[in-house]
N, C-alpha and C positions, 0 to 999 in steps of 0.2 A: 473944102471941103475937110471936117474934122476925120480923125481917126474912130472917134464916137460913133459920129455918124455912119460911116463906113460899116462899122461893127454891127450894128443895128439894122443897116439894110442887109448884110449877109446874112446875119443871124434869122430874122423875119424870113429873106427869102428860102434858105434852107429848110425853117421850120414849114412852111407853108408846101416846098417841093416835097419834102417828106411825107406829108400827107395824100398829097394828091398820087405819087408815086404808090402808096400805100392803098388807095381808093382802087387804081387802075389795077394794081395786082390782085385785088380782090380781098386784102387783109383788114381794111378798115371799110365800113360801110359808111359814106357819109350824106347818102341822101336818109338815112334815121338821125333823128334827134339824139344826140350823144354827146358826151365829154370833149369829142373830137372836136367840136365847134368850138370848144373854149379855148382850145389849142390852136384852130382855124383863128380866132380872133386876136390872140397874143401875137401869134407871127403877123399878122396883119398891121397890128398896132407899132410893132416894133419895124417892119418895113416901113409904114407911112412916116413914121418920127423920125426915121432917117433923111426924108426928103423934108418934111414938113416945120421940123422943131419942136412939134406938139407930141407930147406923151402925157395921157391922162394920170398916169400914177406920176409923173413929177409934178402934176399939179396939185395932187393929193396930199403927197408928202410935204411939198409947200406951205400948205394950208395947215398941216397938221405940227408945223413947226420945224420941221427939218431942214438944216442949212445945205446949199449949194455946195458940193465938192471943190477941189482943186485942180481938178482933172487929170489927176496921176492914175 
């Protein structure tokens, strides 16, 4: 597993964890339709892309003509 994949997993996990903690604490109401669901979507995509190597943003940027980085 590469550093990039681990960073995606950890970042996604922390985003989802912070939303969960805010919901449990009563600070964020995830039962209502709100922009917090977009944050949850981004966190989940980060988390899953670390395991599956599939990232929708990667695909869109490649189709738009951007080049793959050198991994630095």
